[in-house]
C-alpha positions in Angstrom: 117.3 130.0 82.8 116.3 133.7 83.1 113.4 134.9 81.0 114.9 138.2 79.9 118.6 139.1 79.7 120.3 142.3 78.7 124.1 142.3 78.3 125.9 145.5 77.8 123.0 147.2 76.1 123.5 150.7 74.9 121.5 153.1 72.7 122.7 156.4 71.2 120.6 159.0 69.4 123.1 161.2 67.6 125.2 162.9 70.3 122.8 161.7 73.1 123.8 158.5 75.0 120.3 157.4 76.1 121.4 154.1 77.6 125.0 152.9 78.4 126.1 149.4 79.1 122.9 148.1 80.8 123.1 144.6 82.3 119.7 143.3 83.4 118.3 139.9 84.2 114.5 139.3 84.8 113.5 135.9 86.1 110.4 133.9 85.1 107.4 135.0 87.2 109.1 138.2 88.5 107.5 141.5 89.1 110.2 144.0 88.3 109.9 147.8 88.6 112.1 150.2 86.7 112.4 153.7 88.3 114.5 156.8 87.8 114.3 160.5 87.2 112.9 161.9 83.9 115.4 161.3 81.2 117.0 158.4 83.0 116.4 156.0 80.0 113.3 154.0 81.2 111.3 154.5 78.1 114.3 153.8 75.9 114.9 150.6 77.8 111.3 149.5 77.0 111.7 150.5 73.4 114.7 148.3 73.0 113.1 145.3 74.7 109.9 145.6 72.7 111.8 146.1 69.4 110.9 149.7 68.6 114.6 150.5 68.4 117.6 148.2 68.0 120.4 148.7 70.5 123.5 150.5 69.4 125.5 147.9 71.3 124.9 144.8 73.4 122.7 141.8 73.3 119.1 141.0 74.4 118.0 137.4 75.1 114.5 136.2 75.7 114.0 132.6 77.0 117.6 131.9 76.2 117.2 133.0 72.5 118.8 136.1 71.1 116.2 138.7 70.0 118.5 141.7 69.5 117.1 143.9 66.8 114.0 141.8 66.1 110.9 143.8 65.0 108.0 144.4 67.4 105.6 142.0 65.5 108.1 139.1 65.9 108.5 139.9 69.6 104.8 140.0 70.1 104.6 136.5 68.6 107.3 135.4 71.1 105.2 136.7 73.9 106.6 140.2 74.7 103.7 142.5 75.0 103.7 146.2 75.9 101.3 148.9 77.0 101.8 152.6 76.6 101.1 155.7 78.7 98.3 156.7 76.3 95.3 154.4 76.5 94.7 152.5 73.3 91.2 151.1 73.0 88.2 151.3 70.6 86.2 154.0 72.3 83.0 153.6 70.4 82.7 149.9 71.0 81.6 148.1 74.2 84.0 146.5 76.5 83.0 143.0 75.2 83.5 144.1 71.6 86.9 145.5 72.4 88.0 142.2 73.9 86.3 140.2 71.1 88.2 142.0 68.4 91.4 141.6 70.3 90.8 137.8 70.7 89.9 137.4 67.1 93.1 139.2 66.1 95.2 137.0 68.4 93.6 133.9 66.9 94.2 135.2 63.3 90.4 135.6 62.6 90.3 139.3 61.9 89.5 139.0 58.2 87.0 136.1 58.5 83.5 137.6 58.6 81.9 134.2 59.2 83.1 131.8 61.9 82.0 128.3 62.5 80.3 127.3 65.7 83.4 125.9 67.3 85.4 129.0 66.5 82.7 131.3 67.9 82.5 129.3 71.1 86.3 129.5 71.5 86.3 133.3 70.9 83.4 133.7 73.4 85.2 131.5 76.0 88.4 133.6 75.7 86.5 136.9 76.0 84.7 135.7 79.1 88.1 134.6 80.6 89.5 138.0 79.9 86.5 139.8 81.5 87.0 137.6 84.6 90.7 138.2 84.7 90.4 142.0 84.7 87.1 142.1 86.8 85.1 143.8 84.1 82.3 141.2 83.6 79.7 143.6 85.1 80.7 146.3 82.6 80.9 144.1 79.5 78.0 145.9 77.7 79.2 149.4 78.5 80.6 151.7 75.8 84.3 152.0 76.5 84.4 155.8 76.1 81.8 156.1 78.9 84.0 154.3 81.4 86.2 156.1 83.9 89.8 156.5 82.9 90.9 153.7 85.2 88.4 151.3 83.8 89.5 152.2 80.2 93.1 151.4 81.2 91.9 148.0 82.5 90.1 147.4 79.2 93.4 147.9 77.6 95.0 145.4 80.0 92.4 142.9 78.9 93.2 143.6 75.2 96.9 143.1 76.1 96.2 139.8 77.8 94.5 138.4 74.6 98.0 137.9 73.3 98.9 135.6 76.2 102.0 137.4 77.2 105.1 135.7 78.7 106.6 139.1 79.5 104.3 142.1 80.0 105.9 145.6 79.8 103.7 148.2 81.6 104.4 151.8 81.1 103.0 153.8 84.0 99.9 151.5 84.4 98.3 153.7 87.1 99.0 157.1 85.6 96.1 159.6 86.0 94.1 157.2 88.2 92.4 158.0 91.5 93.0 156.1 94.6 90.3 153.5 94.1 91.2 153.0 90.5 94.8 152.6 91.4 94.0 149.9 94.0 91.9 148.1 91.3 94.8 148.1 88.8 97.4 147.1 91.4 95.1 144.2 92.5 94.9 143.0 88.8 98.6 143.2 88.4 99.2 141.1 91.5 96.6 138.5 90.5 97.9 138.2 86.9 101.4 137.7 88.2 100.4 135.3 91.0 97.6 133.3 89.3 98.8 133.3 85.7 102.5 133.5 86.3 102.9 136.5 83.9 106.4 138.1 84.3 106.1 141.9 84.4 108.5 144.7 83.9 106.8 148.0 84.8 107.7 151.7 84.9 106.0 153.6 87.8 106.4 156.8 89.7 104.3 156.1 92.7 106.8 154.8 95.2 104.1 153.3 97.5 103.1 151.0 94.5 106.7 150.2 93.7 107.7 149.3 97.2 104.4 147.4 97.8 104.4 145.3 94.6 107.8 144.8 93.0 109.9 141.8 93.8 113.0 143.7 92.7 113.6 147.3 91.6 116.0 148.5 88.9 117.1 152.2 89.2 118.3 154.1 86.1 120.0 157.5 86.2 121.4 159.3 83.2 121.2 156.2 81.0 123.2 154.0 83.4 122.2 151.4 85.9 122.5 153.1 89.3 121.2 150.3 91.6 119.3 147.1 91.7 117.7 145.1 94.6 114.7 144.5 96.8 112.5 147.4 98.0 114.4 147.4 101.3 117.8 147.5 99.6 116.7 150.3 97.3 115.2 152.3 100.1 118.4 152.1 102.1 120.7 153.0 99.2 122.3 156.5 99.6 123.0 156.7 95.9 119.3 156.2 95.1 118.2 158.6 97.8 120.4 161.3 96.3 119.5 160.7 92.7 115.8 159.9 92.9 114.0 159.1 96.1 115.0 162.3 97.9 113.1 164.3 95.3 109.9 162.4 95.9 109.6 163.2 99.6 
């Protein structure tokens, strides 16, 4: 059974047809990239899957269950977690404190000022696990706003992981990063997918990252599905070359 399925999904905003009849299947454990020119419908696709907008037509299934039109909070509870292009962290707190607050929220402990010893130990264990997962243990005591942009994005990734996602939607995870920061983020994405089995659907503009990481690539153009396949298949597609890849040479 596929993890995520879109059947004939469309979205209209007034006279604008943002997506039209999208059929998409993402398998458990897959690393799937979504590419396309500006205005192709990539962000709209993410908004529909994460519940920010309902589709105008079509059905969305997650783990075999229909989730069409469900609100974001319900989808987060089901394990669909999303990051955005703008980094969302607590800038005045340390890395550790950012992750601790995220863990406490995920455990439903946000409004409990006093925790028992067992609860405190569980929170600390989960925070240490997240620090290890995103390779920020050596920066746990740093104030988040003092970190480089790439490390701030990685703190956000740790916050995202506190929700134990089954499907992680990454919106341009390496945007604004330098080469070393990009390599760090790509390494984390690969490890989370390989070691933790997290299925990922990501929007990215760096073709080297896309071709080097993605198991399969979905290409959107003018709100429609233009092509789908492996990196080799997409690179060889004349339609994709004309619509997108040619403009990135």
